[in-house]
N, C-alpha and C positions, 0 to 999 in steps of 0.2 A: 728679761727680753722681752717687748711689747709686740701687740701682735701684729703693728705696721711693719715693723723689721722682718718679722717671720713671715710676711706676705710676700715682702722683697724677695728673699731669700727663695721662695716656693717658685715665685713668677719666674727667676732665673734658673733654677735648679730643673723643675720641670721641663722646659724647652730646651735647656741645655742637652739632658738626657735622651728626650725624644730625637734631639738634630743629629748627636752623636751616635745614636743605635741605627738609626738610616744610614748615616756615614759608613759605619762599621759594616753595616749589611749591605752595602753597596757593594765594598770591598770583596767581603767573603762570596755574594752570589756572582760577579765578574770573574773571580777566579775558579769557580765552580763550572762556570760556562764554558771556560776555557780548557777546562780538563782538572784542575788540581781541586780536589774536595777536602784537603786540610781542614781548612776553618770549617766546614762543614762537620766533619768528623770529632772536632774539638768542641760543636755545640754553638760556632759564635755564627752561623749563619742563622740569625733570627734577628728579630724586631725587640725581643725581651732585653731592656737595658741592662739588667742583672749580670749577663755574663760578660759584658763591656766596660764595666766599671772599672774606672783607676782612680784609686781612693783620692790621690793629691789633686790630677787632673782634671777629674771630672766631677767633684765634689766640694775639696778643701780650697781650690784654686778660683772658682766662681765666686765661693761664699765670702774670700777673701776682697776680691772685686768690689763687691756689694757692700760690706764692712769700711774698705777704703772709699767709697762712693764714686768709683772710677767710672768714668764715660766710657773708657776700652777695654773689653774683657774678652779672654778667650779658655779655650780649655781644649782637653783632648783625654780620649778612651784608651784602652790596650789596644794595641795595634793587633790587627788581624793576622795572623799566621798565613802566607804564601809561598809554596814553593814553584818558581817557574819551570823547574825540572820535570814538573806531572804536567806542564800544559801540553794539551795534544791538538787544540783545535786547526781547522786548517780554514784559513783566509786566503782566498783569491788563490785557491788551488795549492797553496803552500802552508806545512805547518809554521804556527805564528813561533817567529823565536822569543827568547826567552826576554829580551830586552822590551819587546814590543809588547809583550803579554803583561809585562810588570807597568808598563805606558797604561794598557789600557784599563788594568786593577787598579792605579792610582788614580787615575782619572776619574772612576766611576764616583769616588767617595765626594769630592766637591760638587759632581756634576747632580750629585744625588740630593744635595744640599740646596743646589739652587732651583730645582724641579718641587722640592719641598717648601721652600720659600717660597717660591709663585704662588703654589698651592696655599698657602696660608694667605698670600695676598688676596686671591680670589674667596678664600671664607671669611677676610675682612670687608671685602665688597659685600659679602651676602650680610653679612653683620650689620652694614650701617643701611642696608636696604631696608632691613627690619626695624630700624631704628636704633640700634644698638652699637653708640660709639664713645662709651665708656665702658669702666666695670672690670671685673676680673677676667671673664671671658674674652672680651677685645684686648685685654693688655696682654694676655697670654698668645692671641693669634698674632699681636703685635710682635711680640716679642720671637716666638717663632722665626717670623718672618726676618727680623734683624740678626738672630743669632744665627740662622741658617745660612744667608748672605757673607756675616763676618766669620764662621768658619770656611765657608769654600774658597774665600778670597786667602784667610790667613794660610789654607792648606796649598794653596796653588803658589806659594813663596818657593822659589827654588833653592831652598836649604834643608839638606837632610834632617832629620827623615821624614819632613814635610814629601806630600804627594806631589808638591811640583817640581821638586826633585829627580824623579823618579820619569814625571812626564818629559821634564826637560832633557834628562839623559837619553831617552827613548828620540829625540829631534836630534840632537847634537852630534858632530861627527866624533868617533870614539877616541879620538888623541883629547878635546875638549871634555869631553864626557868623564876622563880620567880625573879629572879634578874635583867633579861630585862624589865619585869612587871613596876618594881620599877624606870627603867629611863623611861619606856615609861609615867608612871604617871607625872614624874618630869622631864617634858623636858627641865627644865634650867639646871639641873645640867648637863643632857646629851652634851646641848648647849657649856658650859665650857670646857667640858671635849673636844669636837671637836676644840675649841679655841685652846686649850692647845696642841693638837696634832698637829696642822698646826703652830701655833708660834713657837714648837719646832723643828718643820722640819721631825718629824716622821711620820707625814700625807704622805708627798712627798716622804720619803724613803720606805713607803709600797708600795702606788699606782704608784710609777714611774717604778720600776723594772715589774709590773705584766703588766703596760701598755705595756714597752718594748718587753716582753715575746709575749704578744698577738700582737702585731703591727708588730712582726717579722715573728710570723707564717702567719699572715695572708699575708703579701706583697709576702712571701713565696709561700703559696697557689695560689696566683692570678698572680704569675710570675712577681712580680716587683722586684724583689730579683735577 
């Protein structure tokens, strides 16, 4: 295994670990804010990557994408435990419902990645202003921006167990949300659908344009276009 290949893996795994840790921390923090300290008691309300690592989704899958020279990749961490029964926060004078609480907790993950991605773009701007437009540090910041946005968009897909399904469930009428409940209970079916979307290229067709649009806006705002 040559040094160039090792560097490629590092420049994917390091930002992946950072992005997923921020994502899971945001879930845990939002649940804690709503009154559920389950994740906090289990040591998951932390930015330390170690408690969040899923061997396959966090480490092996990203490496497989690097090995295959794929232009598209994603991954996941161990899901943060959330107990909606413990939500006690009051919003607008009323105790938050379990559905609304789950929607807020789910949305916090992708939102944190968008914020982290934008912060990475700002650091890229600082790097360029200092005359650093290549090298490991520049590449790491660029990967942080890209992976954060890919994870945010991917997780907002309305397919259980992704965050987008819980966000959508909080918006849809109950009779329509029941279809998402079925997929939530039958994760194998949802996984098969996800694999089919990936294999047919539909996933890339959906994520690609949104990623390009979000990236273009960000680079324009920070002055890198």
